[in-house]
C-alpha positions, 0 to 999 in steps of 0.5 A: 743209488740215490735217495730218489731211485727205487731198487731195480730202477735205472737212475732217473727212471723214477723221475721220468715215471713221476713226470709221466704221471703228473697231469698237465698244469693247464688242465688242472688250472682250468679245473680249479677255475671251473670249480670256482665258477660252480661255487659262484653259481651255487652262491647265486642259487642260494640267494633268497633262502634266508628264512629257511636257513634260520629255521634249519639253524633252530633245528640243528641247535635243538638237535645238538642239545637233544643228543647232549653235544657240548655247547659251542660257547664253551669253546668260544669262551677260550678265545674271549680271554683277551683280544689276541686269542680271538684275533688269531682265531679269526686270522686262522679262519680267514687265511689258512683255509685256502692257503693250506689246501693250495700248498698241499695240492701244489706240493703233491703235484710236484713231489707225489703226482699219484697222491695228487690225483687221488687227493684232488679227486677226493677234494673235488667229490667232497666239495661238489657234494657239499655244494649240493647239500648247501643248496638243499639244506641252507643253514645260518651259522651260530653267529647269526642265531640269537638263541646260541648266545654266541658273538661274531668274533670276526666282527668284534675283534677282526679280521672278518671275511664276510660282509652283511649277508644281503650285500655279500655277493662272493660267499654263501654265508648260509652254507654252514653244513657241511663245513668245508673248512673242516673237511678240507683240513682233515683231507690235508692231514690224511693226504700228507700222512698217506704221502709221507713216511716221517715218524712225525707225520701224525702231527699233521692231524693238529691242523684239522683239530685246530681248525675245529676249535677255530670254526666252532670258537668263532661261531662260524660252524656248529659241531654237527657241521664238522661231523657232517663234513667228516662223514662226507669225507669218509664216504669219498675216501671209501669210493675214490681208490687210493694210489697203490705202489706210488713211488716215494723216497725210501727210508734212509737207513743208518750205515753201521760203522765198524770201529777202526782197528789200530795198526798194531792190532792189525799186525798181531792178527796177521802174525797170529794167522801165519803161525797157525 
């Protein structure tokens, strides 16, 4: 029995089961394209809410101070000890968000089809609800709010994924709450912890923790943006059934090796048995 075959299964049966559970690739690509078009539509609908976005930003900033959340500036100060930390944080913000989530889904699709369906549904639910909240509660990020005293690290140190808000027709810069950067990163960690058996799998939580430091330190999000994303993800995880009995490679057990006996020792045991 190889490492990919569960007890009681014929060789190749687990692979056939996984292939049957894997959804059609074309359908999944069409679904991703549809979600992107919905995001684009949301960007167009959000245009013209600049004043409301800044008023909401003042409310969020005052609410954080009222509940004594730590200032975002304390995190940003960690990145301003030189050009390199800020540049690395901006690069992480720009490059890791989509690539890490895409790699996570591709790996699940190929290796854990049941977990892929679960993770895709959770991410789709979180993203859809987030887009509704972005429209209902437009929010300017802290880098745009003078009261925060924070700087736009992407504009100063680069690289930047955003242009001037009025000329940016690709992204919605007034969609700070909830933070999909943090929500997706947290789901990537939870999904990999659920789909793997490594004793080190809890280290995947470093991804959302690092993402949290990056999005706050670069002044792209408030603390409350991440709290809202975590709450939204928690609700999605509670509503979307987690796969049960999904086939995963069993843990490898170390075979016990008996010490080899010397030939002379074996002859002594045979003679002793014959004399009894």
